[in-house]
C-alpha positions as CSV (number, residue, x, y, z in Angstrom):
1,M,-4.8,-17.7,43.8
2,A,-5.8,-16.4,40.4
3,K,-3.6,-16.7,37.3
4,V,-3.9,-14.2,34.5
5,V,-2.1,-15.0,31.2
6,V,-1.5,-12.2,28.7
7,L,-0.6,-13.0,25.1
8,G,1.4,-10.2,23.6
9,S,3.5,-7.3,24.9
10,G,2.4,-4.4,22.8
11,I,0.6,-1.4,24.1
12,A,-2.6,-3.3,25.0
13,G,-0.9,-6.3,26.5
14,H,1.8,-4.4,28.3
15,T,-0.7,-2.0,29.8
16,T,-3.0,-4.9,31.0
17,A,-0.1,-6.8,32.5
18,T,1.5,-3.9,34.3
19,Y,-1.7,-2.6,35.8
20,L,-2.7,-6.0,37.0
21,R,0.6,-6.6,38.6
22,K,0.4,-3.3,40.4
23,W,-3.2,-3.9,41.7
24,L,-3.1,-7.6,42.5
25,G,-1.4,-9.0,45.6
26,K,1.5,-11.3,45.4
27,Q,-0.7,-14.3,45.9
28,H,-2.0,-13.8,42.3
29,E,0.1,-14.5,39.2
30,V,0.5,-12.5,36.0
31,V,2.2,-14.2,33.1
32,V,3.1,-12.5,29.7
33,V,3.7,-14.7,26.7
34,S,5.4,-12.7,23.9
35,K,7.2,-13.6,20.7
36,V,9.4,-10.5,21.0
37,E,12.1,-9.6,23.4
38,Y,11.6,-5.9,23.3
39,Y,8.8,-3.5,24.0
40,Q,8.8,-0.8,21.3
41,F,7.0,2.5,21.2
42,T,5.7,2.0,17.7
43,P,4.7,5.7,16.9
44,S,8.4,6.7,17.1
45,N,9.4,4.1,14.5
46,I,8.6,6.9,12.0
47,W,11.7,8.8,13.4
48,V,13.8,5.7,13.2
49,G,12.8,5.4,9.5
50,V,14.3,8.8,8.7
51,G,17.4,8.5,10.9
52,R,16.3,10.8,13.6
53,M,16.3,8.1,16.3
54,T,18.0,4.8,16.7
55,P,16.1,1.5,17.6
56,D,17.5,1.7,21.2
57,Q,15.7,5.0,21.6
58,V,12.3,3.5,21.0
59,R,12.7,0.1,22.7
60,F,13.7,-1.7,25.9
61,R,14.1,-5.3,27.0
62,L,11.0,-7.0,28.4
63,D,12.8,-9.5,30.6
64,K,14.3,-6.9,32.9
65,R,11.1,-4.8,33.1
66,Y,9.0,-7.8,34.0
67,Q,11.5,-9.4,36.4
68,K,11.5,-6.1,38.4
69,A,7.7,-5.9,38.3
70,G,7.2,-9.5,39.4
71,I,5.6,-10.6,36.1
72,V,6.4,-14.0,34.7
73,Y,7.7,-13.6,31.2
74,K,7.8,-16.3,28.6
75,Y,9.7,-15.5,25.4
76,A,7.5,-17.8,23.2
77,K,4.7,-17.7,20.7
78,A,1.2,-18.8,21.4
79,L,-0.1,-21.7,19.3
80,S,-3.6,-22.6,20.5
81,I,-6.2,-21.8,23.1
82,H,-8.1,-24.5,25.0
83,P,-10.9,-22.6,26.8
84,E,-12.4,-25.8,28.3
85,G,-9.2,-27.6,29.2
86,G,-8.7,-31.1,28.1
87,D,-5.8,-33.4,27.4
88,G,-5.3,-34.0,31.1
89,S,-6.0,-30.5,32.2
90,D,-9.2,-29.5,34.1
91,K,-8.4,-25.8,33.7
92,P,-8.3,-23.9,30.5
93,Y,-4.9,-23.4,29.0
94,V,-2.9,-22.1,26.1
95,T,-0.2,-24.0,24.3
96,I,3.0,-22.1,23.6
97,E,6.3,-22.7,21.8
98,Y,9.4,-21.3,23.3
99,L,11.7,-19.0,21.2
100,Q,14.4,-18.3,23.8
101,K,17.8,-19.7,23.4
102,G,18.2,-23.2,24.9
103,K,14.5,-23.9,24.8
104,E,13.7,-23.3,21.1
105,G,10.9,-25.4,19.9
106,Q,9.8,-26.7,23.3
107,Q,6.1,-26.6,23.9
108,E,4.3,-26.0,27.1
109,K,0.7,-25.9,28.4
110,V,0.1,-22.7,30.4
111,E,-3.1,-22.9,32.5
112,Y,-5.1,-19.7,33.2
113,D,-8.0,-18.4,35.1
114,Y,-8.3,-15.3,32.9
115,L,-6.8,-14.9,29.4
116,V,-6.0,-11.7,27.7
117,N,-5.4,-12.0,23.9
118,A,-3.4,-8.9,23.0
119,T,-1.3,-10.4,20.3
120,G,-1.8,-7.5,17.9
121,P,-1.5,-7.9,14.2
122,A,0.4,-10.2,11.9
123,L,2.0,-8.2,9.1
124,R,0.6,-9.8,6.0
125,F,3.0,-8.6,3.3
126,D,2.2,-11.9,1.6
127,K,-1.3,-10.5,0.8
128,T,0.2,-8.3,-1.8
129,E,2.6,-9.8,-4.3
130,G,6.1,-8.3,-4.1
131,L,5.4,-6.3,-0.9
132,G,7.7,-6.0,2.1
133,P,11.3,-5.8,3.1
134,D,12.0,-9.5,3.3
135,A,10.4,-11.3,0.4
136,G,9.4,-8.1,-1.5
137,H,10.7,-4.9,-2.9
138,T,9.4,-2.2,-0.5
139,V,10.4,-1.0,2.9
140,S,8.3,-0.8,6.1
141,V,8.1,1.2,9.3
142,C,5.8,-1.3,11.1
143,N,8.5,-2.2,13.7
144,Y,11.9,-0.8,14.7
145,E,13.9,-3.4,12.6
146,H,11.9,-2.5,9.5
147,A,12.3,1.2,10.2
148,S,16.0,0.9,10.6
149,H,16.2,-0.9,7.2
150,A,14.0,1.8,5.7
151,W,16.5,4.5,6.8
152,K,19.4,2.6,5.2
153,E,17.5,2.4,1.9
154,L,16.4,6.0,2.1
155,Q,20.0,7.1,2.5
156,K,20.8,5.5,-0.8
157,I,18.0,7.6,-2.4
158,I,19.3,10.8,-0.8
159,K,22.8,10.1,-2.1
160,K,21.4,9.7,-5.7
161,L,19.5,13.0,-5.2
162,E,22.7,14.6,-4.1
163,E,24.3,13.3,-7.4
164,G,21.6,15.2,-9.3
165,K,19.6,12.1,-10.2
166,P,15.8,12.5,-10.0
167,Q,14.1,9.9,-7.8
168,N,10.5,8.6,-7.6
169,I,9.3,8.1,-4.0
170,V,6.0,6.4,-3.2
171,I,4.6,6.1,0.3
172,G,1.3,4.9,1.4
173,I,-0.9,1.8,1.7
174,G,0.0,-1.6,0.1
175,H,-3.3,-3.4,0.1
176,P,-7.0,-2.5,-0.7
177,G,-8.1,-3.2,2.9
178,A,-5.1,-2.1,4.9
179,T,-5.2,0.4,7.7
180,C,-2.6,2.8,9.4
181,Q,-3.1,5.6,6.9
182,G,-1.9,8.0,9.6
183,A,1.4,6.3,10.0
184,A,2.0,6.3,6.2
185,F,1.1,10.0,6.0
186,E,3.4,10.8,8.9
187,Y,6.3,8.9,7.3
188,L,5.6,10.7,4.0
189,L,5.9,14.1,5.6
190,N,9.1,13.2,7.5
191,V,10.7,11.8,4.3
192,Y,9.9,15.0,2.6
193,H,11.3,17.1,5.4
194,E,14.6,15.2,5.3
195,I,14.9,15.7,1.6
196,D,13.8,19.3,1.6
197,R,16.2,20.4,4.4
198,R,19.0,19.1,2.2
199,G,17.7,21.3,-0.6
200,L,16.9,18.3,-2.8
201,S,13.1,18.5,-3.0
202,D,13.1,19.7,-6.7
203,L,14.6,16.4,-7.7
204,A,12.2,14.2,-5.7
205,N,8.9,13.2,-7.2
206,I,7.0,12.2,-4.1
207,T,3.5,10.5,-4.2
208,F,1.1,9.5,-1.5
209,L,-0.8,6.3,-2.5
210,T,-3.8,5.4,-0.5
211,N,-7.0,3.3,-0.4
212,E,-8.9,6.1,1.3
213,Y,-11.9,7.5,-0.6
214,E,-10.8,11.0,0.3
215,L,-7.5,12.1,1.8
216,G,-7.9,12.6,5.6
217,D,-10.2,9.6,5.9
218,F,-7.6,8.0,8.2
219,A,-9.7,4.8,8.3
220,M,-12.3,6.5,10.5
221,G,-14.5,8.0,7.8
222,G,-12.8,11.4,8.0
223,A,-13.8,14.1,10.4
224,Y,-14.8,17.7,10.7
225,I,-12.5,19.7,13.0
226,K,-12.4,23.1,14.5
227,Y,-9.4,25.0,13.3
228,G,-8.8,28.7,13.2
229,G,-12.4,29.5,14.1
230,Y,-13.7,27.5,11.2
231,I,-15.1,24.0,10.8
232,T,-12.8,22.2,8.3
233,P,-13.0,18.6,7.0
234,T,-9.8,16.6,7.4
235,K,-9.9,16.2,3.6
236,V,-8.9,19.9,3.3
237,F,-6.5,19.7,6.2
238,T,-4.7,16.8,4.7
239,E,-4.7,18.0,1.1
240,S,-3.3,21.3,2.1
241,F,-0.3,19.7,3.8
242,L,0.6,17.8,0.6
243,A,-0.2,20.7,-1.8
244,E,2.1,23.1,0.2
245,R,4.9,20.6,-0.2
246,E,4.1,19.8,-3.9
247,I,3.5,16.1,-3.0
248,F,1.3,14.3,-5.4
249,W,-1.5,11.9,-4.3
250,I,-3.4,9.0,-5.6
251,K,-6.5,8.0,-3.7
252,R,-9.1,5.2,-4.0
253,A,-6.3,2.8,-5.0
254,G,-5.9,-0.9,-4.1
255,V,-2.4,-2.1,-4.6
256,Y,-2.2,-5.7,-5.8
257,K,1.3,-6.2,-7.0
258,V,4.8,-4.7,-6.7
259,D,7.9,-5.5,-8.7
260,A,11.4,-4.1,-8.6
261,D,10.5,-0.7,-10.1
262,K,6.7,-0.5,-10.5
263,I,3.6,-0.6,-8.2
264,Y,0.4,-1.9,-9.7
265,Y,-3.0,-0.9,-8.4
266,E,-6.6,-1.0,-9.2
267,T,-8.8,2.1,-8.9
268,L,-12.2,2.3,-7.4
269,A,-13.4,3.0,-11.0
270,G,-12.1,-0.5,-12.0
271,E,-9.0,0.7,-13.9
272,Y,-5.7,-1.1,-13.6
273,K,-2.8,1.3,-13.4
274,E,0.9,1.4,-12.4
275,I,3.4,3.9,-11.0
276,P,7.2,3.7,-11.2
277,Y,9.3,4.1,-8.1
278,D,12.8,4.1,-6.8
279,F,11.9,4.0,-3.1
280,A,8.6,2.8,-1.7
281,M,7.2,2.3,1.8
282,L,3.7,0.7,1.8
283,I,1.8,-0.5,4.8
284,P,0.7,-4.1,4.5
285,A,-2.6,-5.8,5.4
286,F,-3.1,-7.0,9.0
287,S,-4.6,-10.2,10.3
288,G,-4.6,-12.1,13.5
289,P,-1.6,-14.3,14.3
290,G,-3.3,-17.5,13.3
291,L,-4.1,-18.9,16.8
292,K,-6.1,-22.1,16.8
293,A,-8.7,-23.2,19.4
294,Y,-9.9,-26.6,20.6
295,D,-12.7,-27.8,23.0
296,K,-12.2,-30.3,25.8
297,S,-12.5,-33.2,23.4
298,G,-9.9,-31.8,21.0
299,N,-12.4,-30.6,18.4
300,D,-11.4,-27.6,16.4
301,I,-13.4,-24.6,17.5
302,T,-11.3,-21.8,16.0
303,D,-14.3,-20.3,14.3
304,K,-16.0,-20.1,17.6
305,L,-13.3,-17.8,19.0
306,F,-12.0,-16.0,15.9
307,K,-13.3,-14.4,12.7
308,P,-11.7,-15.7,9.4
309,N,-9.2,-12.9,9.5
310,G,-7.8,-14.3,12.8
311,F,-9.1,-11.5,15.1
312,M,-11.1,-12.5,18.2
313,I,-14.8,-12.4,18.5
314,V,-15.9,-10.2,21.4
315,D,-19.1,-8.4,22.6
316,A,-19.7,-6.6,19.3
317,D,-22.8,-6.8,17.0
318,Y,-21.5,-8.8,14.0
319,T,-24.9,-9.0,12.3
320,P,-24.4,-8.2,8.6
321,K,-26.2,-5.0,7.8
322,P,-25.9,-2.2,5.2
323,Y,-23.8,0.9,5.9
324,E,-26.9,3.0,6.5
325,E,-27.8,0.8,9.5
326,W,-24.4,0.8,11.2
327,S,-24.5,2.3,14.6
328,A,-22.3,3.2,17.6
329,E,-23.9,0.3,19.5
330,D,-22.3,-2.2,17.1
331,W,-18.9,-1.7,18.8
332,P,-17.7,-3.7,21.8
333,E,-17.6,-2.2,25.3
334,V,-15.5,-4.7,27.3
335,V,-13.8,-6.7,24.5
336,Q,-14.9,-9.9,26.2
337,H,-15.7,-13.2,24.4
338,P,-19.5,-13.7,24.6
339,E,-19.3,-17.4,25.6
340,Y,-15.9,-17.9,27.2
341,K,-16.2,-14.8,29.4
342,N,-12.8,-15.1,31.1
343,I,-11.2,-14.3,27.7
344,F,-10.6,-10.7,26.6
345,A,-9.1,-9.2,23.4
346,P,-8.1,-5.5,23.7
347,G,-6.5,-3.4,21.0
348,I,-5.9,-4.8,17.5
349,A,-6.7,-8.3,18.7
350,F,-10.4,-7.9,18.6
351,A,-12.5,-8.3,15.5
352,P,-14.3,-5.1,14.7
353,P,-18.0,-5.4,13.6
354,H,-17.3,-3.6,10.4
355,T,-15.2,-0.8,9.0
356,I,-15.6,2.8,10.2
357,S,-15.2,4.3,6.8
358,K,-17.9,3.7,4.2
359,P,-17.1,0.6,2.2
360,F,-16.7,0.8,-1.6
361,T,-16.3,-1.9,-4.2
362,S,-14.8,-1.6,-7.7
363,P,-16.7,-2.9,-10.8
364,N,-14.2,-5.8,-10.6
365,G,-15.5,-6.8,-7.2
366,T,-12.5,-5.5,-5.2
367,K,-13.3,-3.9,-1.9
368,I,-11.2,-0.8,-1.5
369,V,-11.8,0.5,2.1
370,P,-9.4,1.0,5.1
371,A,-9.7,-1.4,8.0
372,P,-10.5,0.3,11.4
373,P,-7.6,1.6,13.3
374,R,-7.2,0.2,16.8
375,T,-3.6,1.2,17.7
376,G,-2.0,3.6,20.1
377,M,-4.3,5.4,22.6
378,P,-7.4,3.1,22.0
379,S,-5.2,0.0,22.7
380,G,-3.9,1.5,25.9
381,V,-7.4,2.5,27.1
382,M,-8.8,-0.9,26.4
383,G,-5.9,-2.6,28.0
384,K,-6.4,-0.6,31.2
385,I,-10.2,-1.3,31.4
386,V,-9.6,-5.1,30.9
387,A,-7.1,-4.9,33.8
388,Q,-9.6,-3.0,35.9
389,N,-12.4,-5.5,35.2
390,I,-10.3,-8.6,35.8
391,Y,-9.0,-7.1,39.0
392,E,-12.5,-6.4,40.3
393,V,-13.7,-9.9,39.4
394,I,-10.7,-11.5,41.2
395,K,-11.3,-9.3,44.3
396,G,-15.0,-10.3,44.3
397,K,-16.2,-6.8,43.6
398,T,-18.2,-7.9,40.5
399,T,-18.6,-10.8,38.2
400,L,-17.8,-11.6,34.6
401,D,-21.4,-11.0,33.7
402,N,-21.5,-7.6,35.2
403,L,-18.3,-5.8,34.3
404,R,-18.3,-2.1,35.2
405,H,-15.5,-0.5,33.2
406,K,-16.1,0.0,29.5
407,A,-14.2,1.4,26.5
408,S,-16.2,1.4,23.4
409,M,-14.5,3.1,20.5
410,A,-17.9,4.8,19.8
411,K,-17.7,6.4,23.3
412,M,-13.9,7.0,23.4
413,G,-11.8,9.9,22.2
414,A,-8.3,9.8,20.8
415,A,-5.5,12.2,20.3
416,C,-3.1,11.9,17.4
417,I,0.0,13.9,16.6
418,V,1.3,13.6,13.1
419,S,4.9,14.6,12.9
420,A,5.8,16.6,9.8
421,G,9.5,17.3,10.4
422,Y,12.0,16.9,13.2
423,G,13.9,19.8,14.9
424,M,13.8,22.1,17.9
425,T,13.1,25.2,15.8
426,N,12.0,23.9,12.4
427,G,10.0,20.8,13.3
428,M,6.3,20.6,12.8
429,A,3.3,18.4,13.7
430,A,-0.4,18.3,13.2
431,T,-2.2,17.8,16.5
432,M,-5.7,16.4,16.3
433,T,-8.2,15.1,18.8
434,V,-11.3,13.1,17.8
435,Y,-14.3,12.3,19.9
436,P,-15.6,9.7,19.5
437,I,-13.4,7.6,17.3
438,V,-16.4,5.8,15.7
439,Q,-19.1,8.2,14.5
440,N,-22.2,8.4,16.6
441,W,-24.8,9.8,14.2
442,K,-27.7,9.6,16.7
443,K,-25.9,11.8,19.3
444,Y,-24.1,14.0,16.8
445,P,-26.4,14.0,13.8
446,E,-24.7,16.8,11.9
447,F,-21.0,15.7,11.9
448,G,-21.1,12.3,13.7
449,R,-18.7,13.7,16.3
450,S,-18.5,16.4,18.9
451,L,-16.9,19.5,17.5
452,R,-16.1,20.6,21.0
453,Y,-13.6,17.9,21.3
454,T,-12.7,17.2,17.7
455,I,-10.1,19.8,16.9
456,G,-6.9,20.2,15.0
457,E,-3.8,22.5,14.9
458,P,-0.5,22.4,12.9
459,G,2.7,24.0,14.2
460,L,6.0,23.7,16.0
461,A,4.3,23.3,19.4
462,G,2.8,20.1,18.2
463,H,6.2,18.8,17.4
464,W,7.4,19.6,20.9
465,L,4.3,17.8,22.3
466,K,5.2,14.8,20.1
467,W,8.7,14.7,21.6
468,F,7.2,15.0,25.1
469,M,4.8,12.1,24.4
470,H,7.6,9.9,23.2
471,Y,9.5,10.2,26.5
472,M,6.4,10.3,28.7
473,F,5.0,7.0,27.3
474,L,8.4,5.3,27.5
475,H,8.6,6.5,31.1
476,K,5.2,4.9,31.7
477,A,6.0,1.7,29.9
478,K,9.3,1.2,31.7
479,G,7.6,1.5,35.0
480,Y,9.5,4.5,36.2
481,P,8.3,6.4,39.3
482,F,4.6,7.3,39.3
483,W,4.1,5.7,35.9
484,W,0.5,4.9,36.7
485,L,-0.4,8.6,37.0
486,L,0.3,9.2,33.3
487,P,-2.7,8.8,30.9
488,E,-3.0,6.1,28.4
């Protein structure tokens, strides 16, 4: 019997676990260790943050889903990985600490034959002074609880606008190296829509604040897309959306401090500036969850499994090299640890070899460049190929040294739908596909990507498609009939 332990229940972890449970016979065990009780469809948190959906419309309980599927679920957080065993165990194991009522604080060793680290990111609001909904002054839409709080705070702003009081609204990125520019941009457009449909946009001064070198970078170096018979850079595509709505923007900015009414940032030119606000949603920096690792003798080998940012080392080329020498081959294909080959890290959990966007540093030595995006569709695809590879190894169809299924972000496409307003007849979304996610300048020397598959289109139909995707992916995640036929 083989035992697969999955750490995390987000898109990557949930996908890996559910496919493995479907493909493997009952003689094999699939265990999910998760520090949350609910699966959440993260892209729809944007709609929770503007009051268009409730948290219960974007989440469901994991215990019921996993019990029905035959997956062992442990509501706990992972503390450490022991890839060589030790402390009385001949097999590798992870140490976990329970969070569930009645077992809080209890620790357990969970042995494994194969380990999937799909813990996703820790939200590092603490990396920016004064940031975040708990210890800071800003709101967030990074999870459904944050998004629900953001809507409560936004309603206060709308009420003041209705009273004729002008309000300053800032939405964007809260750290010089943070990612998820697309999520911030989408929330920006939805906030504008909610204000504008109430006839209050003239009183709202709305600003998009970002660490991107140019708008439309979206942490992937920007793109050229086919639109209306023309080849258009995403810079123009993005700027036009904001200009049409009279939304201001500040780019090349690294936020370093937030107080009760001002945001402080450094520009790429090295200037220190500030912007006043009444309502602000800024995406924080991400890191790994802080897992430790130990060898059989109990020696700390954390740096052998993880990069300093807490993300796991996989089959990428981490050799330091200048931007001009970056290549598509730098990116991992099977997200497998190079030494402990029964350990995998799909989705946000793996350490990228470098950014996708060109890095820039201010005269003060501050790096202002978005981290690579690894959420959504890429996480799902990586989760599935990890499941396929582990399944084939367990069934004796291949070995850990000869994995057949690959999902390099430099050979993978992605589709993104940015909602720009909610409504059956007046909603809007920008639909964009990109192939590949990471530029391949050798194969596509002119634009870095295939223009045949890198396309974009704004309109109401895109909003309908966004709706459809919300319900389709929740159908898939809940394990409803024929869920496995739906794409990642």
